[in-house]
Structures are given as C-alpha cells and as structure tokens.
N, C-alpha and C positions, 0 to 999 in steps of 0.2 A: 671252349675257357671249361675247367672242370670242376665244379664249384661242389663243397663239402659246407652243406648245411650243419652250425656245428647252432644257433640256439636264436630262439626266439621270445619278446619279451610278454610273460603271462597277462601282464595285467592292461593289454590294451585293444581287448577283445578283435571283432571280426576286420572292423573300419579303417587300422591303422596297425602298423609292424614292423617295427624296428629289429632286423635281425640280423645275425653274423653269418658269416659262410666264409669258409677257406679258400683262395684261390689254388688247387691245388698245381695248378701246372707254373701257374705265375714265383707260388710261396709269396700270395699277400692273404690279409686279414679286411674281406670286404663288408663294411657296415652297410646296410642300409637305416638310414634314423630322420627324422623329422626335420626340413629345410629351415636353416636359420634364419633370422631374421634381419634386418638392413641394419640392425640397433647391435647387434651381435656379431655380425661379421664386421662393423665397425672399430669395435672393440677388438676382435681379434688380427685384422689387420694390423690395427694403432699397438698387437703390443712386440716389448723389443723379445727377441728368443735371440739369447747368445749363438753365432755363426752362422745368422741368418737374416735376408735383409729382410724390412718393414711390408706386409700387404699381403695377400694370399696369390701366390704365382695361377698363370695361365691354368684350367688346366687341372683345380684343388675349389674343394668346396666346403663348404663349412656345415656342418651338420649338427644334429642334440642324437643321440637314447639316455636311454635312463641309466642313472648310473644302478639301478638297483640289475641290470645286468652287467653289471662288475663283479666277475668270479673271482678269490683269492684263492691259490691254491698256499698249501701248505706243506713243507719238508723239511723230515727231518736232519739232521747231521750226515745222515750217508746214504742219506738220498734220494730214500722210501718217500711217499705221499701217504699225508698226517690226515688227508681228507683239504677240502672245500670250504670256505664261507662266504656265504651274498651278503653283502652289507649295502646303506646306498649312503653312509657314512664319511661325509668330508673330511672328517680326522682320518680316517682309516688310507683312505686316497694321499692324504696328508704326509702320516708317516711312515705308506709301504713310500714317497719319491724321496721322503728325505733319509732313507735305509738304505735305497739302491745307489741313492750322488754317493753315502757314504763308500758303498763298497765299490764302486765305479771306480769313484778318486782312489784306491786302493787297489784297483786293478793292472795287473800288466799288458803294457800298448802292442797289439798284435805282433808287432815286428819285431818285437824283443820275445813272445813267447817260444818256449821250447820242451819241448818234448822231452823229459826223462826218462 
C-alpha cells in the first residue's frame, strides 16, 4: 500500500491521532479515527440511506473524526482556487451537502455525457 499522509488533527495531543491518508495505489481515502460506541453504531445502522440496505456491512466500520478536520476548498468560476476554509460549523456542512445535491440533480448521467 502506498499511503500519502494528508493530515492529522492538531488538537488531539500525542495520545490520539485522527489522521487522513490517500491510498495512491487503490485511489481511496483512508481515515483513522475514534471507534464509535454501540449507541452511535446502532443509530448509523438504523438510518435510511437511499439505495442502500440498513445496517453496517461486514468489513465496514463507523469511526469518528473531528469536524475541524474538514477543509473546504473554494474555487472561482474559472476553476482557479480561491483558498481553503477550515470550519466545524454543522450549518456549513449542511449547506455544502445541499449545494452538492442541487448541482447533482442537474448533472448529465455518465452514459449520456458527450465531449464536444
């Protein structure tokens, strides 16, 4: 596995270390976080997720990472970066999710996409 270190929570000291890597070989993001307790696992397992069965599949786990580790990258209309923002505000996450869903609802399905 070829892990590329992305970041670590700077506020957890030397005893804990929520960490993020990129597995370059498999093109996946790898999270190390705090193990979820039984109550949170049960809540996640009971959630209705469109297109998925309830439960936590074999081989998957629920972990926690601090919201402060979420970085928001901002881009201008021409695609250039306008910088990043770090926030743990739940309203920012909801706004981002809503914006994503709105844009996604207008997207062209992959099978119909044509490069012109």
